[in-house]
Biotite code that builds the C-alpha atoms (Angstrom):
import biotite.structure as struc

atoms = struc.array([
    struc.Atom([109.789, -66.025, -50.776], chain_id="A", res_id=1, res_name="MET", atom_name="CA", element="C"),
    struc.Atom([110.214, -67.583, -47.321], chain_id="A", res_id=2, res_name="PRO", atom_name="CA", element="C"),
    struc.Atom([110.977, -65.245, -44.459], chain_id="A", res_id=3, res_name="THR", atom_name="CA", element="C"),
    struc.Atom([114.186, -65.479, -42.429], chain_id="A", res_id=4, res_name="ASN", atom_name="CA", element="C"),
    struc.Atom([112.060, -66.830, -39.572], chain_id="A", res_id=5, res_name="ARG", atom_name="CA", element="C"),
    struc.Atom([110.566, -69.658, -41.650], chain_id="A", res_id=6, res_name="SER", atom_name="CA", element="C"),
    struc.Atom([114.013, -70.483, -43.051], chain_id="A", res_id=7, res_name="LEU", atom_name="CA", element="C"),
    struc.Atom([115.308, -70.646, -39.501], chain_id="A", res_id=8, res_name="GLY", atom_name="CA", element="C"),
    struc.Atom([112.469, -72.914, -38.445], chain_id="A", res_id=9, res_name="GLU", atom_name="CA", element="C"),
    struc.Atom([113.235, -75.217, -41.393], chain_id="A", res_id=10, res_name="GLN", atom_name="CA", element="C"),
    struc.Atom([116.906, -75.362, -40.390], chain_id="A", res_id=11, res_name="LEU", atom_name="CA", element="C"),
    struc.Atom([116.114, -76.014, -36.730], chain_id="A", res_id=12, res_name="CYS", atom_name="CA", element="C"),
    struc.Atom([113.634, -78.769, -37.550], chain_id="A", res_id=13, res_name="LEU", atom_name="CA", element="C"),
    struc.Atom([116.218, -80.442, -39.778], chain_id="A", res_id=14, res_name="HIS", atom_name="CA", element="C"),
    struc.Atom([118.998, -80.036, -37.230], chain_id="A", res_id=15, res_name="CYS", atom_name="CA", element="C"),
    struc.Atom([118.144, -80.478, -33.541], chain_id="A", res_id=16, res_name="GLY", atom_name="CA", element="C"),
    struc.Atom([121.823, -80.550, -32.498], chain_id="A", res_id=17, res_name="LEU", atom_name="CA", element="C"),
    struc.Atom([121.296, -77.988, -29.741], chain_id="A", res_id=18, res_name="CYS", atom_name="CA", element="C"),
    struc.Atom([118.732, -80.261, -28.073], chain_id="A", res_id=19, res_name="CYS", atom_name="CA", element="C"),
    struc.Atom([119.889, -83.808, -28.851], chain_id="A", res_id=20, res_name="ASN", atom_name="CA", element="C"),
    struc.Atom([123.083, -83.914, -26.795], chain_id="A", res_id=21, res_name="GLY", atom_name="CA", element="C"),
    struc.Atom([125.507, -83.135, -29.612], chain_id="A", res_id=22, res_name="VAL", atom_name="CA", element="C"),
    struc.Atom([126.174, -79.436, -28.940], chain_id="A", res_id=23, res_name="LEU", atom_name="CA", element="C"),
    struc.Atom([125.495, -79.330, -25.197], chain_id="A", res_id=24, res_name="PHE", atom_name="CA", element="C"),
    struc.Atom([125.586, -81.731, -22.275], chain_id="A", res_id=25, res_name="LYS", atom_name="CA", element="C"),
    struc.Atom([123.064, -79.755, -20.197], chain_id="A", res_id=26, res_name="ASP", atom_name="CA", element="C"),
    struc.Atom([121.008, -76.566, -20.008], chain_id="A", res_id=27, res_name="VAL", atom_name="CA", element="C"),
    struc.Atom([121.437, -74.226, -17.061], chain_id="A", res_id=28, res_name="GLU", atom_name="CA", element="C"),
    struc.Atom([118.192, -72.669, -15.874], chain_id="A", res_id=29, res_name="LEU", atom_name="CA", element="C"),
    struc.Atom([117.971, -68.908, -15.550], chain_id="A", res_id=30, res_name="GLN", atom_name="CA", element="C"),
    struc.Atom([116.311, -66.765, -12.874], chain_id="A", res_id=31, res_name="ALA", atom_name="CA", element="C"),
    struc.Atom([112.976, -66.509, -14.735], chain_id="A", res_id=32, res_name="GLY", atom_name="CA", element="C"),
    struc.Atom([112.669, -70.223, -15.504], chain_id="A", res_id=33, res_name="ASP", atom_name="CA", element="C"),
    struc.Atom([110.049, -72.146, -13.548], chain_id="A", res_id=34, res_name="ASP", atom_name="CA", element="C"),
    struc.Atom([111.898, -75.316, -12.526], chain_id="A", res_id=35, res_name="SER", atom_name="CA", element="C"),
    struc.Atom([108.764, -76.904, -11.043], chain_id="A", res_id=36, res_name="LEU", atom_name="CA", element="C"),
    struc.Atom([106.816, -76.366, -14.265], chain_id="A", res_id=37, res_name="GLN", atom_name="CA", element="C"),
    struc.Atom([109.716, -77.734, -16.324], chain_id="A", res_id=38, res_name="LEU", atom_name="CA", element="C"),
    struc.Atom([110.009, -80.765, -14.040], chain_id="A", res_id=39, res_name="ALA", atom_name="CA", element="C"),
    struc.Atom([106.257, -81.395, -14.284], chain_id="A", res_id=40, res_name="SER", atom_name="CA", element="C"),
    struc.Atom([106.622, -81.237, -18.074], chain_id="A", res_id=41, res_name="ALA", atom_name="CA", element="C"),
    struc.Atom([109.097, -84.113, -17.867], chain_id="A", res_id=42, res_name="GLY", atom_name="CA", element="C"),
    struc.Atom([112.469, -82.388, -17.801], chain_id="A", res_id=43, res_name="LEU", atom_name="CA", element="C"),
    struc.Atom([114.790, -84.012, -15.241], chain_id="A", res_id=44, res_name="PRO", atom_name="CA", element="C"),
    struc.Atom([115.784, -80.792, -13.449], chain_id="A", res_id=45, res_name="VAL", atom_name="CA", element="C"),
    struc.Atom([118.785, -81.337, -11.156], chain_id="A", res_id=46, res_name="ARG", atom_name="CA", element="C"),
    struc.Atom([119.223, -79.186, -8.063], chain_id="A", res_id=47, res_name="PRO", atom_name="CA", element="C"),
    struc.Atom([122.116, -76.746, -7.900], chain_id="A", res_id=48, res_name="ALA", atom_name="CA", element="C"),
    struc.Atom([125.183, -78.463, -6.467], chain_id="A", res_id=49, res_name="ARG", atom_name="CA", element="C"),
    struc.Atom([126.637, -75.469, -4.663], chain_id="A", res_id=50, res_name="SER", atom_name="CA", element="C"),
    struc.Atom([125.863, -71.919, -3.589], chain_id="A", res_id=51, res_name="ALA", atom_name="CA", element="C"),
    struc.Atom([125.684, -69.648, -6.613], chain_id="A", res_id=52, res_name="GLY", atom_name="CA", element="C"),
    struc.Atom([125.189, -72.570, -9.000], chain_id="A", res_id=53, res_name="ALA", atom_name="CA", element="C"),
    struc.Atom([122.012, -72.979, -11.007], chain_id="A", res_id=54, res_name="ARG", atom_name="CA", element="C"),
    struc.Atom([119.676, -75.862, -11.579], chain_id="A", res_id=55, res_name="GLN", atom_name="CA", element="C"),
    struc.Atom([120.198, -77.794, -14.819], chain_id="A", res_id=56, res_name="LYS", atom_name="CA", element="C"),
    struc.Atom([118.688, -80.487, -16.944], chain_id="A", res_id=57, res_name="PHE", atom_name="CA", element="C"),
    struc.Atom([120.659, -82.908, -19.078], chain_id="A", res_id=58, res_name="SER", atom_name="CA", element="C"),
    struc.Atom([120.763, -83.265, -22.813], chain_id="A", res_id=59, res_name="GLN", atom_name="CA", element="C"),
    struc.Atom([119.420, -84.906, -24.915], chain_id="A", res_id=60, res_name="PRO", atom_name="CA", element="C"),
    struc.Atom([116.360, -82.928, -23.910], chain_id="A", res_id=61, res_name="CYS", atom_name="CA", element="C"),
    struc.Atom([113.393, -84.990, -22.747], chain_id="A", res_id=62, res_name="ALA", atom_name="CA", element="C"),
    struc.Atom([111.107, -82.545, -24.579], chain_id="A", res_id=63, res_name="ALA", atom_name="CA", element="C"),
    struc.Atom([112.740, -83.150, -27.981], chain_id="A", res_id=64, res_name="LEU", atom_name="CA", element="C"),
    struc.Atom([110.442, -85.095, -30.303], chain_id="A", res_id=65, res_name="CYS", atom_name="CA", element="C"),
    struc.Atom([111.554, -87.398, -33.131], chain_id="A", res_id=66, res_name="ALA", atom_name="CA", element="C"),
    struc.Atom([110.780, -84.670, -35.708], chain_id="A", res_id=67, res_name="ASP", atom_name="CA", element="C"),
    struc.Atom([113.045, -82.205, -33.810], chain_id="A", res_id=68, res_name="ASN", atom_name="CA", element="C"),
    struc.Atom([110.055, -80.287, -32.494], chain_id="A", res_id=69, res_name="ARG", atom_name="CA", element="C"),
    struc.Atom([109.967, -79.244, -28.851], chain_id="A", res_id=70, res_name="CYS", atom_name="CA", element="C"),
    struc.Atom([106.887, -80.440, -27.010], chain_id="A", res_id=71, res_name="ARG", atom_name="CA", element="C"),
    struc.Atom([107.257, -77.559, -24.493], chain_id="A", res_id=72, res_name="ILE", atom_name="CA", element="C"),
    struc.Atom([108.265, -74.922, -27.062], chain_id="A", res_id=73, res_name="TYR", atom_name="CA", element="C"),
    struc.Atom([106.044, -72.141, -25.700], chain_id="A", res_id=74, res_name="SER", atom_name="CA", element="C"),
    struc.Atom([107.277, -72.837, -22.148], chain_id="A", res_id=75, res_name="ASP", atom_name="CA", element="C"),
    struc.Atom([110.918, -73.663, -22.907], chain_id="A", res_id=76, res_name="ARG", atom_name="CA", element="C"),
    struc.Atom([113.694, -72.303, -20.666], chain_id="A", res_id=77, res_name="PRO", atom_name="CA", element="C"),
    struc.Atom([115.332, -68.944, -21.329], chain_id="A", res_id=78, res_name="GLU", atom_name="CA", element="C"),
    struc.Atom([118.626, -70.470, -22.546], chain_id="A", res_id=79, res_name="ARG", atom_name="CA", element="C"),
    struc.Atom([116.681, -72.403, -25.174], chain_id="A", res_id=80, res_name="CYS", atom_name="CA", element="C"),
    struc.Atom([114.811, -69.259, -26.237], chain_id="A", res_id=81, res_name="ARG", atom_name="CA", element="C"),
    struc.Atom([118.040, -67.269, -26.582], chain_id="A", res_id=82, res_name="GLU", atom_name="CA", element="C"),
    struc.Atom([120.319, -69.759, -28.323], chain_id="A", res_id=83, res_name="PHE", atom_name="CA", element="C"),
    struc.Atom([120.905, -69.326, -32.049], chain_id="A", res_id=84, res_name="GLU", atom_name="CA", element="C"),
    struc.Atom([123.689, -71.289, -33.694], chain_id="A", res_id=85, res_name="CYS", atom_name="CA", element="C"),
    struc.Atom([126.074, -69.821, -36.247], chain_id="A", res_id=86, res_name="VAL", atom_name="CA", element="C"),
    struc.Atom([124.276, -71.608, -39.099], chain_id="A", res_id=87, res_name="GLN", atom_name="CA", element="C"),
    struc.Atom([120.945, -70.036, -38.191], chain_id="A", res_id=88, res_name="LEU", atom_name="CA", element="C"),
    struc.Atom([122.433, -66.572, -37.671], chain_id="A", res_id=89, res_name="LYS", atom_name="CA", element="C"),
    struc.Atom([124.332, -66.785, -40.960], chain_id="A", res_id=90, res_name="SER", atom_name="CA", element="C"),
    struc.Atom([121.222, -67.724, -42.947], chain_id="A", res_id=91, res_name="VAL", atom_name="CA", element="C"),
    struc.Atom([119.153, -65.018, -41.255], chain_id="A", res_id=92, res_name="GLN", atom_name="CA", element="C"),
    struc.Atom([121.854, -62.433, -42.041], chain_id="A", res_id=93, res_name="ALA", atom_name="CA", element="C"),
    struc.Atom([122.008, -63.548, -45.683], chain_id="A", res_id=94, res_name="GLY", atom_name="CA", element="C"),
    struc.Atom([125.681, -64.568, -45.297], chain_id="A", res_id=95, res_name="GLU", atom_name="CA", element="C"),
    struc.Atom([125.017, -68.137, -46.454], chain_id="A", res_id=96, res_name="ILE", atom_name="CA", element="C"),
    struc.Atom([122.126, -69.710, -48.289], chain_id="A", res_id=97, res_name="ASP", atom_name="CA", element="C"),
    struc.Atom([119.873, -72.298, -46.641], chain_id="A", res_id=98, res_name="PRO", atom_name="CA", element="C"),
    struc.Atom([121.192, -75.112, -48.860], chain_id="A", res_id=99, res_name="ALA", atom_name="CA", element="C"),
    struc.Atom([124.745, -74.494, -47.629], chain_id="A", res_id=100, res_name="THR", atom_name="CA", element="C"),
    struc.Atom([123.552, -74.482, -44.012], chain_id="A", res_id=101, res_name="ALA", atom_name="CA", element="C"),
    struc.Atom([121.625, -77.716, -44.572], chain_id="A", res_id=102, res_name="LEU", atom_name="CA", element="C"),
    struc.Atom([124.748, -79.380, -46.009], chain_id="A", res_id=103, res_name="ARG", atom_name="CA", element="C"),
    struc.Atom([126.749, -78.279, -42.956], chain_id="A", res_id=104, res_name="THR", atom_name="CA", element="C"),
    struc.Atom([124.019, -79.563, -40.648], chain_id="A", res_id=105, res_name="ILE", atom_name="CA", element="C"),
    struc.Atom([124.016, -82.879, -42.480], chain_id="A", res_id=106, res_name="GLU", atom_name="CA", element="C"),
    struc.Atom([127.810, -83.160, -42.111], chain_id="A", res_id=107, res_name="ARG", atom_name="CA", element="C"),
    struc.Atom([127.458, -82.568, -38.368], chain_id="A", res_id=108, res_name="ALA", atom_name="CA", element="C"),
    struc.Atom([124.629, -85.091, -38.072], chain_id="A", res_id=109, res_name="ARG", atom_name="CA", element="C"),
    struc.Atom([126.697, -87.683, -39.943], chain_id="A", res_id=110, res_name="GLN", atom_name="CA", element="C"),
    struc.Atom([129.678, -86.964, -37.703], chain_id="A", res_id=111, res_name="GLY", atom_name="CA", element="C"),
    struc.Atom([127.509, -87.396, -34.607], chain_id="A", res_id=112, res_name="ALA", atom_name="CA", element="C"),
    struc.Atom([126.126, -90.657, -36.015], chain_id="A", res_id=113, res_name="ASP", atom_name="CA", element="C"),
    struc.Atom([129.680, -91.909, -36.556], chain_id="A", res_id=114, res_name="ARG", atom_name="CA", element="C"),
    struc.Atom([130.569, -91.057, -32.945], chain_id="A", res_id=115, res_name="VAL", atom_name="CA", element="C"),
    struc.Atom([127.420, -92.822, -31.691], chain_id="A", res_id=116, res_name="ARG", atom_name="CA", element="C"),
    struc.Atom([128.236, -95.908, -33.768], chain_id="A", res_id=117, res_name="SER", atom_name="CA", element="C"),
    struc.Atom([131.771, -96.092, -32.394], chain_id="A", res_id=118, res_name="LEU", atom_name="CA", element="C"),
    struc.Atom([130.531, -95.567, -28.833], chain_id="A", res_id=119, res_name="LEU", atom_name="CA", element="C"),
    struc.Atom([128.124, -98.486, -29.282], chain_id="A", res_id=120, res_name="ARG", atom_name="CA", element="C"),
    struc.Atom([130.912, -100.626, -30.737], chain_id="A", res_id=121, res_name="ARG", atom_name="CA", element="C"),
    struc.Atom([132.935, -99.912, -27.591], chain_id="A", res_id=122, res_name="LEU", atom_name="CA", element="C"),
    struc.Atom([130.067, -100.896, -25.303], chain_id="A", res_id=123, res_name="GLY", atom_name="CA", element="C"),
    struc.Atom([128.287, -97.584, -24.610], chain_id="A", res_id=124, res_name="ASP", atom_name="CA", element="C"),
    struc.Atom([124.746, -97.759, -25.953], chain_id="A", res_id=125, res_name="ALA", atom_name="CA", element="C"),
    struc.Atom([123.229, -95.149, -23.615], chain_id="A", res_id=126, res_name="ASN", atom_name="CA", element="C"),
    struc.Atom([121.571, -92.804, -26.108], chain_id="A", res_id=127, res_name="GLU", atom_name="CA", element="C"),
    struc.Atom([120.020, -90.782, -23.265], chain_id="A", res_id=128, res_name="ASP", atom_name="CA", element="C"),
    struc.Atom([123.341, -89.122, -22.423], chain_id="A", res_id=129, res_name="VAL", atom_name="CA", element="C"),
    struc.Atom([125.135, -86.311, -24.276], chain_id="A", res_id=130, res_name="ALA", atom_name="CA", element="C"),
    struc.Atom([127.924, -87.407, -26.621], chain_id="A", res_id=131, res_name="LEU", atom_name="CA", element="C"),
    struc.Atom([130.629, -85.533, -24.721], chain_id="A", res_id=132, res_name="SER", atom_name="CA", element="C"),
    struc.Atom([129.638, -87.192, -21.446], chain_id="A", res_id=133, res_name="VAL", atom_name="CA", element="C"),
    struc.Atom([129.564, -90.627, -23.074], chain_id="A", res_id=134, res_name="ARG", atom_name="CA", element="C"),
    struc.Atom([132.972, -90.095, -24.679], chain_id="A", res_id=135, res_name="PHE", atom_name="CA", element="C"),
    struc.Atom([134.594, -88.848, -21.455], chain_id="A", res_id=136, res_name="ASN", atom_name="CA", element="C"),
    struc.Atom([133.152, -91.710, -19.408], chain_id="A", res_id=137, res_name="ARG", atom_name="CA", element="C"),
    struc.Atom([134.391, -94.265, -21.929], chain_id="A", res_id=138, res_name="LEU", atom_name="CA", element="C"),
    struc.Atom([137.790, -92.593, -22.097], chain_id="A", res_id=139, res_name="LYS", atom_name="CA", element="C"),
    struc.Atom([138.224, -92.802, -18.319], chain_id="A", res_id=140, res_name="ARG", atom_name="CA", element="C"),
    struc.Atom([137.150, -96.443, -18.312], chain_id="A", res_id=141, res_name="ARG", atom_name="CA", element="C"),
    struc.Atom([139.547, -97.401, -21.129], chain_id="A", res_id=142, res_name="LEU", atom_name="CA", element="C"),
    struc.Atom([142.440, -95.481, -19.574], chain_id="A", res_id=143, res_name="GLU", atom_name="CA", element="C"),
    struc.Atom([142.015, -97.711, -16.518], chain_id="A", res_id=144, res_name="ARG", atom_name="CA", element="C"),
    struc.Atom([141.454, -100.942, -18.406], chain_id="A", res_id=145, res_name="ASP", atom_name="CA", element="C"),
    struc.Atom([142.002, -101.326, -22.162], chain_id="A", res_id=146, res_name="CYS", atom_name="CA", element="C"),
    struc.Atom([142.412, -105.044, -22.646], chain_id="A", res_id=147, res_name="ARG", atom_name="CA", element="C"),
    struc.Atom([143.076, -105.545, -26.355], chain_id="A", res_id=148, res_name="ASN", atom_name="CA", element="C"),
    struc.Atom([144.341, -104.046, -29.578], chain_id="A", res_id=149, res_name="ASP", atom_name="CA", element="C"),
    struc.Atom([140.917, -104.072, -31.262], chain_id="A", res_id=150, res_name="GLU", atom_name="CA", element="C"),
    struc.Atom([139.449, -101.948, -28.461], chain_id="A", res_id=151, res_name="THR", atom_name="CA", element="C"),
    struc.Atom([142.432, -99.600, -28.612], chain_id="A", res_id=152, res_name="ALA", atom_name="CA", element="C"),
    struc.Atom([142.034, -99.248, -32.386], chain_id="A", res_id=153, res_name="GLU", atom_name="CA", element="C"),
    struc.Atom([138.296, -98.582, -32.099], chain_id="A", res_id=154, res_name="ASN", atom_name="CA", element="C"),
    struc.Atom([138.965, -96.002, -29.396], chain_id="A", res_id=155, res_name="PHE", atom_name="CA", element="C"),
    struc.Atom([141.516, -94.312, -31.661], chain_id="A", res_id=156, res_name="ALA", atom_name="CA", element="C"),
    struc.Atom([138.858, -94.105, -34.410], chain_id="A", res_id=157, res_name="HIS", atom_name="CA", element="C"),
    struc.Atom([136.380, -92.726, -31.878], chain_id="A", res_id=158, res_name="LEU", atom_name="CA", element="C"),
    struc.Atom([138.851, -90.110, -30.663], chain_id="A", res_id=159, res_name="THR", atom_name="CA", element="C"),
    struc.Atom([139.437, -88.915, -34.227], chain_id="A", res_id=160, res_name="LEU", atom_name="CA", element="C"),
    struc.Atom([135.695, -88.847, -34.955], chain_id="A", res_id=161, res_name="ALA", atom_name="CA", element="C"),
    struc.Atom([135.047, -86.810, -31.792], chain_id="A", res_id=162, res_name="VAL", atom_name="CA", element="C"),
    struc.Atom([137.857, -84.423, -32.725], chain_id="A", res_id=163, res_name="HIS", atom_name="CA", element="C"),
    struc.Atom([136.524, -83.935, -36.271], chain_id="A", res_id=164, res_name="GLU", atom_name="CA", element="C"),
    struc.Atom([132.992, -83.358, -34.965], chain_id="A", res_id=165, res_name="LEU", atom_name="CA", element="C"),
    struc.Atom([134.262, -80.921, -32.319], chain_id="A", res_id=166, res_name="SER", atom_name="CA", element="C"),
    struc.Atom([136.118, -78.889, -34.946], chain_id="A", res_id=167, res_name="LEU", atom_name="CA", element="C"),
    struc.Atom([133.025, -78.678, -37.124], chain_id="A", res_id=168, res_name="LEU", atom_name="CA", element="C"),
    struc.Atom([130.792, -77.724, -34.205], chain_id="A", res_id=169, res_name="LEU", atom_name="CA", element="C"),
    struc.Atom([133.196, -75.100, -32.876], chain_id="A", res_id=170, res_name="SER", atom_name="CA", element="C"),
    struc.Atom([133.520, -73.347, -36.225], chain_id="A", res_id=171, res_name="THR", atom_name="CA", element="C"),
    struc.Atom([130.028, -73.787, -37.682], chain_id="A", res_id=172, res_name="LYS", atom_name="CA", element="C"),
    struc.Atom([127.617, -73.969, -34.746], chain_id="A", res_id=173, res_name="PHE", atom_name="CA", element="C"),
    struc.Atom([128.889, -72.351, -31.538], chain_id="A", res_id=174, res_name="TYR", atom_name="CA", element="C"),
    struc.Atom([128.607, -68.559, -31.467], chain_id="A", res_id=175, res_name="PRO", atom_name="CA", element="C"),
    struc.Atom([131.753, -66.525, -31.002], chain_id="A", res_id=176, res_name="GLU", atom_name="CA", element="C"),
    struc.Atom([132.439, -65.787, -27.318], chain_id="A", res_id=177, res_name="PRO", atom_name="CA", element="C"),
    struc.Atom([130.606, -62.649, -26.312], chain_id="A", res_id=178, res_name="GLY", atom_name="CA", element="C"),
    struc.Atom([128.397, -62.717, -29.421], chain_id="A", res_id=179, res_name="ALA", atom_name="CA", element="C"),
])
């Protein structure tokens, strides 16, 4: 019988949404994180923009490998160490079975793929930027200059796809506030 830990590892390696720019647009470093070490490992650490702000690095994470493994796993930032999505917590608590979690993960991955496809169709092929950032940038651009009905229709499809994905992520992946 697999342990809760090995089940969690299987889920995480199938998923990767917390690292690939679907769930988060960036990761805020914490007091114990070594920003110089992370930068030397290839993470594009941005300086804090104001007093009291923290350094960050953008998602998708530069340390995420194609198989959803983290190439800096043992040295990953504190936020990455602490984060557990609702699917993982639910499987570990025995509230849902791994097969149900995997189906939910697959639905989210398909939703993210649909959003990516629509973004590309509308001219945004920058896969190195989080989905939310790409969507918001495209939205601002099209609000200024949407030249034809086909573009407007594709943007409507994109908006619905983003909304559907956001609903799924908010209910099945993000922890409850304060949890």
